[in-house]
C-alpha positions in Angstrom: 5.7 8.6 19.0 8.5 10.0 16.8 7.9 13.0 14.6 8.1 10.8 11.5 5.4 8.5 13.0 3.2 11.4 13.9 3.5 12.8 10.4 2.7 9.5 8.8 -0.3 9.0 11.1 -1.6 12.5 10.2 -1.3 11.8 6.4 -3.1 8.4 6.7 -5.8 10.1 8.7 -6.3 12.6 5.8 -7.5 9.6 3.6 -10.6 9.0 5.8 -13.7 10.3 4.2 -12.3 10.8 0.8 -13.9 9.2 -2.3 -11.5 7.2 -4.5 -11.5 8.4 -8.2 -8.5 6.7 -9.8 -5.7 4.3 -9.1 -2.4 3.9 -11.0 0.4 1.4 -10.5 4.1 1.9 -11.2 5.5 -1.6 -11.7 9.2 -2.2 -12.2 10.4 -1.6 -15.7 13.5 -2.6 -17.6 15.4 -0.8 -20.4 14.6 2.6 -21.8 11.4 1.5 -23.6 9.3 1.0 -20.5 9.0 -2.7 -20.8 7.5 -4.2 -17.6 10.0 -6.4 -15.8 7.3 -9.0 -15.0 3.7 -9.7 -14.2 2.1 -7.7 -11.4 -1.4 -9.3 -11.1 -1.6 -12.4 -9.0 -5.3 -12.6 -8.2 -6.0 -11.4 -4.7 -2.7 -9.6 -4.5 -0.7 -7.3 -6.9 2.9 -6.3 -7.0 3.3 -2.7 -8.4 6.9 -2.7 -7.2 7.7 1.0 -7.4 4.5 2.3 -5.9 0.8 3.2 -6.3 -0.9 6.5 -6.7 -4.4 7.1 -5.3 -6.4 10.0 -6.8 -9.5 11.2 -4.9 -12.5 13.0 -6.2 -11.3 16.1 -4.3 -8.4 16.2 -6.7 -5.9 15.2 -3.9 -3.2 12.7 -5.0 -1.4 10.4 -2.6 1.6 8.2 -3.5 2.3 5.0 -1.5 6.0 4.0 -1.9 8.6 2.0 0.0 11.0 4.2 1.9 13.5 3.9 4.8 12.5 6.9 7.0 12.2 4.5 10.0 15.6 2.9 9.5 14.3 -0.1 7.6 12.2 -0.4 4.5 8.5 0.4 5.2 5.4 1.6 3.4 4.9 5.3 3.5 2.3 7.6 1.9 2.8 11.2 0.8 0.3 13.8 -0.3 1.8 14.3 -3.7 1.8 12.7 -7.1 4.1 9.9 -8.0 6.0 12.2 -10.4 7.5 13.7 -7.2 9.3 10.4 -6.6 9.8 8.7 -9.9 10.9 9.7 -13.4 7.8 8.8 -15.4 7.9 7.4 -19.0 9.2 8.2 -21.5 12.6 7.4 -20.1 11.3 6.3 -16.7 8.6 4.2 -14.9 5.5 3.3 -16.7 2.1 4.4 -15.3 -0.4 1.5 -15.4 -4.0 2.6 -14.9 -5.9 0.0 -12.8 -9.2 1.7 -11.9 -11.0 -0.6 -14.3 -9.3 -3.7 -12.9 -11.9 -6.0 -11.1 -10.2 -5.6 -7.8 -10.4 -1.8 -7.9 -13.4 -1.1 -10.1 -16.0 -1.6 -7.3 -14.1 0.8 -5.1 -14.0 3.7 -7.5 -16.3 6.5 -6.2 -16.5 4.8 -2.8 -15.5 6.6 0.4 -12.6 5.5 2.5 -14.3 4.9 5.9 -11.1 3.7 7.8 -7.4 4.2 7.2 -4.8 2.7 9.5 -1.1 1.8 9.6 0.0 -1.8 10.3 3.2 -1.3 12.3 5.9 -3.9 12.6 7.4 -3.9 16.1 10.9 -5.4 16.5 10.8 -7.0 19.9 14.5 -6.7 20.3 14.6 -2.9 19.7 12.3 0.0 20.0 12.1 0.3 16.2 8.6 0.5 14.7 8.3 0.3 10.9 5.1 0.9 8.9 4.6 -2.4 7.1 1.3 -1.5 5.4 -1.5 1.0 5.1 -4.9 -0.5 5.5 -7.8 1.2 3.7 -11.3 0.2 4.6 -14.3 0.7 2.4 -17.9 -0.5 3.2 -17.4 -3.3 0.5 -13.8 -4.3 1.0 -10.4 -3.7 2.6 -7.2 -3.1 0.7 -3.7 -3.3 2.2 -0.8 -1.5 0.5 2.4 -3.0 1.9 6.2 -2.8 1.6 6.9 -6.3 0.6 7.3 -8.8 -2.2 6.7 -12.4 -3.2 9.1 -15.2 -3.7 7.5 -17.1 -6.6 3.9 -17.1 -7.6 0.9 -19.3 -7.4 -0.1 -21.4 -4.3 3.5 -22.0 -3.3 4.4 -18.3 -3.1 6.0 -17.0 0.1 6.2 -13.3 1.1 8.7 -11.0 2.7 7.8 -7.7 4.2 10.2 -4.8 4.8 11.7 -4.8 1.3 12.2 -2.1 -1.4 9.0 -3.2 -3.1 5.3 -2.4 -2.9 2.5 -5.0 -3.0 -1.3 -4.6 -2.7 -3.5 -7.2 -1.0 -7.3 -7.6 -1.4 -8.4 -10.2 1.1 -8.0 -10.8 4.9 -6.7 -14.3 4.1 -4.0 -13.0 1.8 -3.1 -10.3 4.3 -2.5 -13.0 6.9 -0.6 -15.2 4.4 1.7 -12.2 3.5 2.4 -11.6 7.2 1.0 -8.1 7.4 0.8 -7.1 11.1 -2.7 -6.6 12.5 -3.7 -3.0 13.3 -3.8 -2.0 17.0 -7.3 -1.1 18.1 -7.0 2.3 19.9 -10.3 1.7 21.7 -9.2 -1.6 23.3 -5.8 -0.7 24.7 -3.9 -1.3 21.5 -5.1 -4.9 21.3 -4.4 -6.2 17.8 -7.5 -6.6 15.6 -8.1 -7.9 12.2 -11.2 -6.5 10.4 -12.3 -6.2 6.9 -15.1 -3.6 7.7 -17.7 -5.7 5.9 
């Protein structure tokens, strides 16, 4: 495992056992007035293009963003606030609080019981890119991925490995978006799909 992969694995491991306190999206904006470039809520998936900040009851802040540390765009998470990556409004990205959104509200105050990386393996090369971070709560699973939609509604298609962030709230949507399954370390790295329910 490369140093970058080991570092990312260690940061993701830090999320286990922490209680979620707040969630903020950073959607794409246009112009200097912070106008949102488009809709970000599509039911069982959201598209906060620039990233998402997770705040835990311990006071720790983690920013999930797209990045190209692994040679291609992937989802990475860093133990620092989003202001370390983006210029925040006025004059920059708009922070959109989503803790009261129905998809997040039931998870506020809940403990992350599992946190894993969904790696994309290119069969033609040795390149591994983190496609998504999977957060497991007793009540639900959330995937934060580097990817975007092409269109909306039932006909939407998805592309991973882009300079965009999307959030997925159901195993069915995770499959539809093409998020790779997480390797189960206890079964010889056999891929597994679980929603910890």
